Steps between C-alpha positions, in 0.01 A plus 500: 500500500645852504321588175174359640529705817579810299194446283284454808641812659438694182142375480444591863643849448280554193184390683591712802527798268163419341341487844643839594401652165141384550504632857613841370214501252259431783649785705364734233151353540460423870803658669726335753210460746311279255791292372418129527716196431189310393412767244856503366501121472163504324616750239810291431302177474667357809355332805560695819706220654750523213542877541568457873817313408632831364348739751386348831271795573370828363752683718791314340374606158449859618855511635640388165294764319608767747868410470470499120334843505761650731778358285337627181455857624849489649646382171315779318652756736849355461479485122377859484817621674762581234767432762700812424452867430328768703371349830176698485430371147562144623262558792228629268551204265447255787183678610365494146596137443326397821186692410497365144505142630220572748281655230562204269424246779237665721361178649842370597585842643179491704601158631815641661401861574123485526277400789627227737361155431293376798659198663821518299835576664795549268798279587864609522548386138335822381734741679799495265293531179297782658820698559623504140351835397630665817844349442503637145445847645762438768749406231461842336551672833793278595690600186499868595666701773160620617432539869196695612559747777222470754293806576399335826618204704374158395308344794699240692271208412506590131877549512539146634272363228697688234827358632358147487382559145836636379673191638246270336540677164878523528510873428662800662249776567390716788164458671350808334592375153359155574173632641457733205559208266227306682265796463574518128447123460158519665419811294579306181250224576249741646503700176466185290218364715308828494530496121399136445221499756335817370583730791618781270170527313375855526839637600808410292360241263683412278782500751804493267612858571438465873689170515797644311508804729475280810783276380729796444415663832565171680837476326583845637360400839749211535783727388546419132 
């Protein structure tokens, strides 16, 4: 009975993966807005009722795709970090690894950092995977003695948010360092999004030199 259950579980896992792979292919054609369980089932030669046993709704399938994408870009960032050596070089490696993944998987990147999907609300399950790139950057900062000296006082509301964030991340850092890290994190994905979505055309396209310069300046900005 154990072997039978294992075989069934394996078959279910394989079909689940096939469903998600087909859904990713359709993202390239119709985007997240046009993703349809019926269309996925049709391409796989399944009846819709059978596919619903794996994903009860389009939103359940979207959530799985979103979690997978966040985990994939997070893993790319983590693997890019050599884990030792000059902190600024590690920071730059993470930025480049994140960008390389995004450029290799533009449709999956658009799913998590593109336009919001009407009617879809991401569940709590997506929060931890979404934080992986930021945590990779935090890890570089946490392994240094860096502490940014504030040129001006951090506003009280932002100071409270920074304190909450440091507790959640389990790190020791002042509010100015934490807020600068948040700025750098948003700058990373802003630079990637501008690149992938064609916003640099007519200015710094190709954006390789600009991205490299931005990454280094952001490293200096957080104190590396």
